[in-house]
C-alpha positions in Angstrom: 138.5 72.9 176.4 140.7 75.1 178.6 139.1 76.1 182.0 139.9 77.8 185.2 140.9 75.5 188.1 138.7 72.9 189.7 136.3 75.3 191.4 135.9 77.5 188.3 135.4 74.9 185.6 132.4 76.8 184.3 134.5 79.8 183.1 136.0 79.7 179.6 138.3 82.5 178.4 139.3 83.6 174.9 141.1 86.8 174.2 139.4 89.6 176.1 136.2 87.6 176.5 135.0 85.0 179.0 132.0 82.8 179.1 130.3 81.8 182.4 128.5 78.6 181.6 126.7 78.5 185.0 125.3 82.0 184.7 124.8 81.8 180.9 126.7 85.0 180.4 129.3 86.4 177.9 131.6 89.1 179.4 134.0 91.4 177.7 136.8 92.7 180.0 134.6 91.7 182.9 131.5 93.6 181.6 128.4 91.6 180.6 127.6 91.5 176.9 123.9 91.0 175.9 123.5 87.8 174.0 120.3 85.8 173.4 119.9 82.1 174.3 120.4 80.5 170.9 123.5 82.5 169.9 124.9 81.7 173.4 124.3 77.9 172.9 126.0 78.2 169.5 129.0 79.9 171.1 129.3 77.2 173.8 129.2 74.4 171.2 131.9 76.2 169.1 134.1 76.7 172.1 133.7 73.0 173.0 135.1 72.1 169.6 137.5 75.1 169.2 139.5 74.7 166.0 137.2 72.1 164.6 134.3 72.4 162.1 130.9 72.2 163.8 128.4 71.2 161.1 125.1 72.9 160.5 123.4 69.6 161.2 125.1 69.4 164.6 123.9 72.9 165.4 120.4 72.0 164.2 120.3 69.0 166.6 121.4 71.1 169.5 119.2 74.1 169.0 116.1 72.8 167.3 114.9 69.3 168.2 113.4 67.0 165.6 109.8 67.9 166.6 110.5 71.6 166.2 109.2 73.3 163.0 111.3 76.3 162.1 112.9 77.9 159.0 116.3 76.4 160.0 118.6 78.2 157.6 117.1 81.6 158.3 117.1 81.0 162.1 120.7 79.7 162.2 122.0 82.5 160.0 120.3 85.1 162.2 121.7 83.5 165.4 125.2 83.5 163.9 124.8 87.1 162.9 123.8 88.1 166.5 126.8 86.1 167.9 129.2 87.9 165.6 127.7 91.3 166.5 128.2 90.5 170.2 131.9 89.6 169.6 132.5 92.5 167.2 133.3 90.0 164.5 132.5 89.9 160.8 131.9 87.1 158.2 134.2 88.8 155.7 137.2 89.1 158.0 136.6 86.7 160.9 138.6 86.7 164.1 136.4 84.4 166.1 133.7 82.6 164.0 134.7 81.4 160.5 132.1 80.2 158.0 133.3 76.9 156.3 131.5 76.8 153.0 128.8 74.2 152.7 129.8 72.6 156.0 129.4 74.7 159.1 131.4 77.0 161.3 134.7 77.0 163.2 135.9 78.9 166.2 139.3 80.5 165.3 140.7 82.0 168.6 142.6 79.7 170.9 140.7 79.0 174.1 142.8 79.5 177.3 142.1 79.2 181.0 143.4 81.5 183.7 146.2 80.4 186.0 145.5 78.6 189.3 146.0 80.4 192.6 149.6 81.1 193.6 151.4 78.5 195.8 151.7 79.1 199.5 154.4 78.0 201.9 153.3 76.1 205.0 154.8 77.4 208.3 155.2 74.8 211.0 158.3 75.6 213.2 159.5 72.9 215.5 162.2 74.6 217.6 162.7 77.5 220.0 164.0 79.9 217.3 160.5 80.2 215.9 160.9 83.9 215.1 163.9 83.3 212.8 162.0 80.6 211.0 159.0 82.8 210.7 161.1 85.6 209.2 162.7 83.2 206.7 159.3 81.7 205.8 157.9 85.2 205.3 160.7 86.2 203.1 160.4 82.9 201.2 156.6 83.6 200.8 157.4 87.0 199.4 159.9 85.6 197.0 157.6 82.8 195.9 154.8 85.3 195.4 157.0 87.6 193.4 158.2 84.7 191.4 154.7 83.6 190.7 153.8 87.0 189.4 156.8 87.0 187.1 156.2 83.4 186.0 152.5 84.2 185.4 153.4 87.0 183.0 156.0 84.7 181.4 153.8 81.6 181.2 150.5 83.2 180.2 149.6 82.5 176.6 150.2 85.5 174.3 147.1 86.7 172.4 147.1 87.3 168.7 144.6 88.7 166.2 144.7 87.7 162.6 144.7 89.7 159.4 144.7 88.7 155.8 147.4 90.6 153.8 146.9 89.3 150.3 143.8 88.3 148.3 145.2 86.6 145.2 142.8 84.4 143.1 143.2 80.6 142.6 144.9 81.0 139.2 147.5 83.5 140.5 148.7 82.2 143.9 151.3 84.0 145.9 154.7 82.4 145.1 156.5 83.6 148.2 156.3 86.3 150.9 158.3 87.6 153.8 157.6 90.3 156.4 160.2 93.1 156.9 162.2 93.2 160.2 160.2 96.2 161.5 156.9 94.8 160.4 156.0 97.7 158.1 156.2 95.9 154.7 155.4 92.6 153.1 157.5 91.6 150.1 155.7 89.0 147.9 155.6 87.8 144.3 153.1 86.0 142.1 152.7 85.2 138.4 152.4 88.9 137.5 155.5 90.3 139.3 157.3 91.3 142.5 155.6 93.6 145.0 156.0 95.5 148.3 152.9 96.0 150.4 152.5 98.6 153.2 151.0 96.5 155.9 149.3 99.3 157.9 148.6 101.6 154.9 147.4 98.8 152.6 149.1 100.2 149.5 150.9 97.8 147.2 153.8 98.9 145.0 155.4 97.0 142.2 159.2 96.5 142.5 161.6 96.3 139.6 162.8 92.8 140.5 164.5 91.0 137.5 162.0 88.8 135.7 164.9 86.9 134.1 165.5 84.9 137.3 161.8 84.5 138.4 162.6 86.0 141.8 160.7 84.9 144.8 161.3 86.8 148.1 162.6 84.5 150.9 164.3 86.7 153.7 165.0 90.3 154.6 168.4 91.7 155.7 168.3 93.6 159.0 168.7 96.9 157.1 165.1 96.6 155.7 166.3 97.5 152.2 167.9 94.3 150.9 166.2 90.9 150.4 167.3 87.4 149.6 165.3 85.9 146.8 165.2 82.5 145.4 165.5 82.5 141.6 166.2 80.4 138.6 168.2 81.5 135.6 166.4 79.4 133.0 163.7 76.8 132.6 166.1 73.9 133.4 168.4 75.7 135.9 168.5 74.7 139.6 167.3 77.2 142.2 169.9 79.8 143.4 169.9 82.6 146.0 170.2 86.2 145.0 170.5 89.5 146.9 168.2 92.2 145.6 167.4 95.7 146.8 163.9 97.3 147.1 165.5 100.5 145.8 166.3 98.8 142.4 169.6 97.9 140.8 171.1 94.7 139.5 170.7 91.6 141.6 173.8 89.7 142.8 173.9 86.0 142.9 175.0 84.6 146.3 175.1 80.8 145.7 173.9 78.1 143.3 171.8 75.0 144.2 170.3 76.5 147.3 166.8 77.1 148.8 165.1 78.0 152.1 167.5 80.8 153.3 167.5 82.1 156.8 169.5 85.2 158.0 171.1 85.2 161.4 169.7 87.9 163.8 172.7 90.2 163.3 172.6 89.7 159.5 176.1 88.3 159.2 175.4 84.8 158.0 172.8 82.8 156.0 171.8 79.3 156.6 170.3 77.4 153.7 169.4 74.0 152.3 171.2 72.4 149.4 170.8 69.2 147.4 167.9 67.1 146.1 164.9 66.7 148.4 165.7 63.1 149.1 169.3 63.7 150.3 169.7 67.3 151.5 172.3 69.2 153.6 172.2 72.4 155.6 174.9 74.9 154.9 175.9 78.3 156.2 177.7 81.2 154.5 178.5 84.8 155.0 175.8 87.3 154.3 177.6 88.3 151.0 177.7 84.7 149.8 181.3 84.1 150.7 182.8 81.0 152.6 179.9 78.5 152.2 180.4 75.7 154.8 178.4 72.5 155.2 176.8 72.2 158.7 174.6 69.1 158.6 175.7 66.4 156.1 173.3 64.4 153.9 172.0 61.1 155.3 169.0 60.4 153.0 167.1 63.1 154.8 165.1 66.2 153.8 165.4 69.5 155.6 162.7 72.2 155.7 162.9 75.9 156.6 165.9 76.4 159.0 165.6 79.3 161.5 168.1 80.9 163.9 167.9 81.2 167.7 167.7 84.8 169.0 171.4 84.8 170.1 172.5 83.4 166.7 174.2 80.4 168.4 171.8 77.7 167.2 169.8 76.7 164.2 166.4 74.9 164.3 164.9 73.0 161.4 162.3 70.4 160.4 163.9 67.2 159.2 162.8 63.7 158.3 163.0 60.6 156.1 160.5 58.9 153.9 159.3 55.6 155.5 158.9 53.2 152.7 156.8 50.7 154.6 154.3 53.3 155.8 154.0 55.5 152.8 154.7 58.6 154.8 157.5 60.9 155.9 158.5 60.9 159.6 159.3 64.5 160.5 160.8 66.0 163.7 162.2 69.3 164.8 166.0 69.4 165.6 168.3 72.1 167.1 171.9 72.3 165.9 174.5 74.0 168.1 177.0 75.9 166.0 179.7 75.9 168.6 179.7 72.1 169.4 178.0 70.7 166.2 175.7 68.8 168.6 172.2 68.3 167.3 169.1 66.9 169.1 165.4 66.5 168.6 163.2 68.8 170.7 159.8 67.7 169.5 158.7 64.1 168.8 157.9 63.0 165.3 154.7 64.7 164.1 153.2 65.8 160.8 155.1 69.2 160.7 154.7 71.6 157.8 157.1 74.2 156.4 157.8 77.3 158.4 159.7 77.9 161.7 160.2 81.1 163.7 162.3 81.4 166.9 161.2 84.7 168.5 163.3 87.0 170.6 161.4 86.0 173.8 162.2 82.3 173.1 159.0 81.1 171.6 159.2 78.5 168.8 156.4 78.9 166.3 155.8 75.9 164.0 153.1 74.5 161.7 151.4 71.2 162.3 148.9 69.3 160.1 145.4 68.7 161.3 144.1 65.1 161.9 141.6 63.5 159.5 139.1 64.5 158.2 140.8 67.9 158.0 144.2 66.4 156.9 144.5 69.0 154.1 144.8 71.8 156.7 147.6 72.8 159.0 147.9 75.5 161.6 150.4 77.4 163.8 151.4 76.3 167.3 153.7 77.9 169.8 156.0 76.4 172.5 158.3 78.0 175.1 162.0 77.3 174.9 164.8 78.0 177.4 168.1 79.4 176.4 169.4 75.9 175.7 166.6 75.3 173.2 164.7 72.8 175.4 161.0 72.9 175.8 159.6 73.8 179.3 156.0 74.6 178.6 153.2 72.7 176.8 152.4 73.8 173.3 149.5 76.0 172.5 147.5 76.5 169.3 147.7 79.9 167.6 145.5 79.5 164.6 142.6 77.3 163.4 141.9 78.2 159.8 141.6 76.1 156.6 144.5 75.6 154.2 148.0 74.3 154.5 150.9 76.4 155.9 153.6 76.9 153.2 156.0 79.4 154.8 156.5 81.7 157.8 158.4 84.8 158.8 158.4 87.2 161.7 159.5 90.7 162.8 162.5 91.2 165.0 160.4 91.5 168.1 158.2 88.6 167.1 155.0 90.6 167.5 154.0 90.2 163.8 154.2 86.8 162.1 153.4 86.5 158.4 152.5 83.1 157.0 151.3 81.8 153.7 148.5 79.3 153.4 147.7 77.3 150.2 145.2 74.7 149.2 146.7 72.8 146.3 143.9 70.5 145.2 144.3 67.8 142.7 141.1 66.9 140.8 140.2 64.5 138.1 139.7 66.0 134.6 138.6 64.4 131.4 139.7 65.6 127.9 138.9 64.3 124.4 141.4 63.5 121.7 140.9 65.0 118.2 140.6 62.8 115.2 144.4 62.8 114.5 145.0 62.0 118.2 147.6 64.8 118.4 145.8 67.3 120.6 143.5 67.3 123.6 140.5 69.4 124.1 140.3 71.7 127.1 140.0 69.3 130.1 136.7 69.4 132.0 136.6 68.9 135.7 135.0 65.6 136.8 135.4 65.6 140.6 133.8 68.4 142.4 134.9 68.0 146.0 137.6 69.9 147.8 139.8 66.9 148.5 142.7 65.0 146.8 141.5 63.0 143.8 143.8 60.9 141.5 142.6 58.8 138.5 144.0 55.4 137.8 141.8 53.4 135.4 138.7 53.3 133.1 135.9 50.8 132.8 136.1 48.6 129.6 133.4 50.7 127.9 135.4 54.0 128.5 132.4 55.6 130.2 133.6 55.6 133.8 136.8 56.6 135.6 138.2 54.8 138.7 140.0 57.2 141.0 141.1 57.4 144.7 140.1 60.2 147.0 140.6 61.1 150.7 137.3 62.9 150.9 136.2 60.9 153.9 139.5 61.2 155.8 141.4 58.3 154.2 142.1 57.2 150.7 139.5 54.9 149.1 138.5 53.9 145.6 135.6 55.6 143.8 134.1 55.3 140.3 132.3 58.1 138.4 130.7 58.2 135.0 132.0 61.0 132.9 128.5 62.3 132.4 127.7 62.3 136.1 128.5 64.6 139.0 128.4 62.2 142.0 130.9 59.2 142.5 130.3 55.8 144.0 132.6 54.4 146.6 134.0 50.9 146.1 135.8 48.4 148.4 134.0 49.2 151.7 136.1 49.1 154.9 138.4 51.3 156.8 141.7 50.2 155.1 143.3 52.8 152.8 143.1 51.7 149.2 145.3 53.0 146.3 146.3 52.4 142.7 143.2 50.6 141.3 144.0 49.0 137.9 141.8 47.0 135.6 142.8 43.3 135.0 143.6 42.2 131.5 140.1 40.6 131.0 138.4 43.7 132.4 136.5 41.7 135.0 138.2 43.0 138.2 140.3 45.7 139.8 143.6 45.1 141.5 144.6 47.6 144.1 147.0 48.2 146.9 146.0 48.5 150.6 148.0 50.4 153.1 148.2 49.3 156.8 145.8 51.0 159.2 147.2 53.5 161.6 149.0 51.5 164.4 149.1 48.3 162.4 152.2 46.5 161.3 153.4 47.5 157.8 153.0 43.8 156.9 149.2 44.4 157.1 149.5 46.0 153.6 149.1 44.0 150.4 147.5 43.5 147.0 143.8 42.9 146.6 141.4 41.9 143.8 137.8 43.1 143.6 135.3 41.8 141.0 133.5 44.6 139.2 130.3 42.6 138.9 129.7 41.2 142.4 131.5 39.6 145.3 133.8 40.7 148.1 137.5 41.8 147.6 140.1 39.0 147.9 143.7 39.1 149.2 146.1 38.2 146.5 149.4 39.1 148.2 150.2 40.1 151.8 153.3 42.2 151.4 154.6 45.5 152.9 155.8 48.5 150.9 154.0 47.6 147.6 154.2 50.7 145.3 152.6 50.5 141.9 150.6 47.7 140.2 149.8 47.6 136.4 148.3 45.0 134.1 148.6 44.2 130.4 145.8 44.1 127.8 144.5 41.0 126.1 145.8 38.8 124.6 148.6 39.2 127.3 147.2 38.1 130.7 149.5 39.1 133.5 150.1 42.0 135.9 153.2 43.4 137.7 153.8 45.1 141.0 156.9 46.5 142.7 158.1 46.3 146.3 160.2 49.2 147.6 163.1 48.0 149.8 165.5 50.5 151.4 168.0 50.4 148.6 166.3 48.4 145.9 163.3 48.4 143.7 162.0 44.9 143.2 159.5 43.7 140.5 157.1 40.8 140.6 154.9 39.2 138.0 151.5 38.0 139.2 148.6 36.0 137.8 145.6 38.1 138.6 143.3 35.1 138.6 145.3 32.8 141.0 147.5 35.3 142.9 150.6 33.2 142.0 153.6 35.6 141.8 157.3 35.4 141.1 160.2 37.9 141.3 161.8 39.2 138.1 165.4 39.7 139.2 166.4 41.1 135.7 164.3 44.1 136.5 165.8 44.9 140.0 167.0 48.5 140.4 169.7 48.9 143.1 169.3 52.5 143.9 168.6 54.8 146.8 166.0 56.1 147.3 163.9 53.6 145.4 160.6 55.4 145.9 161.5 58.2 143.5 161.0 55.9 140.5 157.9 55.9 138.5 157.2 53.0 136.0 154.5 51.8 133.6 154.0 48.4 131.9 153.3 48.4 128.2 150.0 46.9 127.0 151.7 43.8 125.5 153.8 43.3 128.7 157.1 43.5 126.8 158.5 46.8 128.1 158.7 48.8 131.3 159.0 52.5 130.9 160.7 54.3 133.9 161.4 57.8 135.0 163.0 59.0 138.1 162.2 62.2 140.0 165.0 63.7 142.1 163.1 66.5 143.8 159.8 66.0 145.7 160.1 68.9 148.1 156.9 70.8 148.8 156.3 73.3 146.0 159.8 72.8 144.7 160.3 71.5 141.1 164.1 71.6 140.9 164.5 69.3 137.9 166.4 66.2 137.2 170.0 65.7 136.1 168.7 64.0 132.9 165.0 64.2 132.2 165.0 60.8 130.4 162.6 57.9 130.1 164.2 54.5 130.3 162.7 51.6 128.4 163.5 48.2 130.0 162.9 44.8 128.4 160.8 42.6 130.7 162.3 39.5 129.2 166.0 40.2 129.8 166.3 43.6 131.6 168.1 45.3 128.7 167.7 49.1 128.7 167.7 52.1 126.4 167.0 55.7 127.1 164.6 58.2 125.4 165.6 61.8 126.1 163.2 64.7 126.7 165.7 67.5 126.4 163.6 70.6 126.3 162.3 70.2 129.9 163.6 70.2 133.4 161.9 67.0 134.5 159.3 64.3 133.8 156.6 64.0 136.4 155.1 60.6 135.6 154.6 58.3 132.7 151.8 56.0 131.4 151.6 54.0 128.2 149.1 54.9 125.5 146.6 52.1 124.5 148.5 51.3 121.3 151.8 50.6 123.1 153.7 52.8 120.6 154.0 56.0 122.8 153.8 57.3 126.3 151.9 60.1 128.1 154.4 62.2 130.0 153.7 65.3 132.0 156.8 67.5 132.0 157.7 70.8 133.8 160.3 73.6 133.9 161.8 75.2 137.0 159.9 78.4 136.1 156.5 76.8 136.6 155.4 75.8 133.1 153.7 72.5 132.6 152.9 70.4 129.6 151.5 67.0 128.7 153.5 65.3 126.0 153.1 62.2 123.8 156.6 60.6 123.5 157.1 57.9 121.0 159.7 55.1 121.4 162.2 57.1 119.3 162.0 60.2 121.5 159.8 62.3 119.2 157.4 64.4 121.2 154.0 66.0 120.6 152.6 68.6 123.0 149.1 67.6 123.8 148.4 70.2 126.5 150.1 73.2 128.1 149.4 75.0 131.3 151.3 77.7 133.2 148.7 78.0 136.0 148.2 74.4 137.1 150.2 71.3 137.9 149.7 68.3 135.6 150.1 65.0 137.4 149.6 62.1 135.0 147.2 61.0 132.2 145.3 57.7 131.9 144.0 56.9 128.3 140.6 55.3 127.9 140.3 51.9 126.1 138.5 53.5 123.2 141.4 55.8 122.5 139.1 58.9 122.5 139.4 60.2 126.0 142.1 60.8 128.7 141.6 61.1 132.4 144.2 63.3 134.1 144.7 65.1 137.3 145.5 68.8 137.5 146.0 70.8 140.6 145.6 74.4 141.5 144.5 76.4 144.5 144.9 79.8 146.2 147.9 80.8 148.2 147.7 83.9 150.3 149.4 85.6 153.2 147.9 86.1 156.6 149.4 87.8 159.7 149.2 87.2 163.4 149.6 90.4 165.4 150.2 90.4 169.1 148.0 92.5 171.3 
């Protein structure tokens, strides 16, 4: 909580309001605002946890003790309504108090304290020329005081109010959006087309952007007429950058294999990202697409959303590498000097999200993920930079809303910042196979929470699905019957658990545990948990275990892989004894190894493998060859099965008969399908979807059902406006 000095710790400020805790008063611009006791207590609790969800139960405990009999829901709703009236707020478009459905409330506005009193200069002359020293001291005091006034204006946090600019539904999310340099327009696109919205007037106009390239707006030229759009020329083509005009006319291609463009302040150059997400580079070219030059070479890193300094001499970007041993990406913010080619990190590794803005008054706006249990959300933060790009003021929070930041853009003066927020939510669905087993019914949603849920196995009777979910802040294993609405958590404890697989005899689950936060990566390993009764047992203590899969009877072994820096290693394990051995014939010497997905056939004779080359957020750029490789477990011999009509294969799992594979596939234009691929490469389309991502499919032992995960969620544009 931000407060005012030591002597005024009872004063809390936010925007034009302040709360005097000692007097129990709310003031607006210094004038007292009438507010009853219960709404005032709610406000103080929300301020104490600014940016966090305060549950209805917490509010009940604070306002109404256990021995108090009251219509709680009615009383709380009335108190919240009176609080909003006092703040001039609304539930439909909140600026201060946000309702978090079925959970509670959250205070949105950053809470800031006033500055301490200005420094003074002690005067203690010790020689006969006291008058000279006094004059100098007085001048120094005047200078310090003037400097304090200037620094107070410079250092004081800038206040923003929030507005929502788009209201697209879940099945039609905003694909991309960027605010014009003068702040008058928002260019955005979705599944239905390309649009220009008047921000102050509220009118939205369709633009005649070419549908052939599936254009998504990414940056404005300074003239306010031309845009850079990311586009694809076909369902298997890589992304490219195009120049289009809001006045119409034919688009002009600027460069192939490019994404995340950023125009320099004078509009003369474009910085962009090139290459697969696991090994990217930053390039720069002229504004007309000529003279592309590589700035930052590839070193197994990913680069996200470059932005220019106000003087056009530096580029800032989010970069990082995937840490195999910790199952996470280590991200940092770097500044690159165009004159010297020197680069340096200016913020320590944190969970940064896409989007960067370097404003004309040297504020760096960035997005940072929230800690558990709100790990699915991220919000905007601001930090002051000097002319050299170094930080000289602590960071301050700008927003505290739900959803994950996906992109960001700003006006020339930095007074309006548009940012998109999305909530891509994978859920477990169950579908039935028809009698011929060549088509799925419409999938029905099984999991009903708003967290990440991924299916991995079925019970032997095909009535219950095992899945993992981060609904309590970390990934744990759950089971849920397909005719029930509430799951049951398995494997108690605070270790993160993933990839539950049924043993060949159906008596136990094998699963991977991740090291706890702060633990050595060696704390991870492979566990076995009996389905009937008994505690989990450690089978293998090993860092960087990826997938684990088991055969079906009469075969009786399982396999797991270990991801080294440049190799994918495979091990065979007896699920009863834990005895394991490496299978060197299956070793894959490749970098990065974590992009491989594999599945073990039910009889244990074949591994099916597919490699994804692009895992960038929201970017499905395809694969050089969307193939599935079949590998003999006995001798490591390989043959390929092609899936030629698609840009890439997302994941693969064997069907229960061992004669075909379930393979979700995608195009670069956003179309998804779930295929059955036999061992000769013949495909059957089991399911199609142009609105949702399809992750993978797990067939039930009875051959009549499939559990799969599909993901969708809203993506809309909000705006911060300085006042």
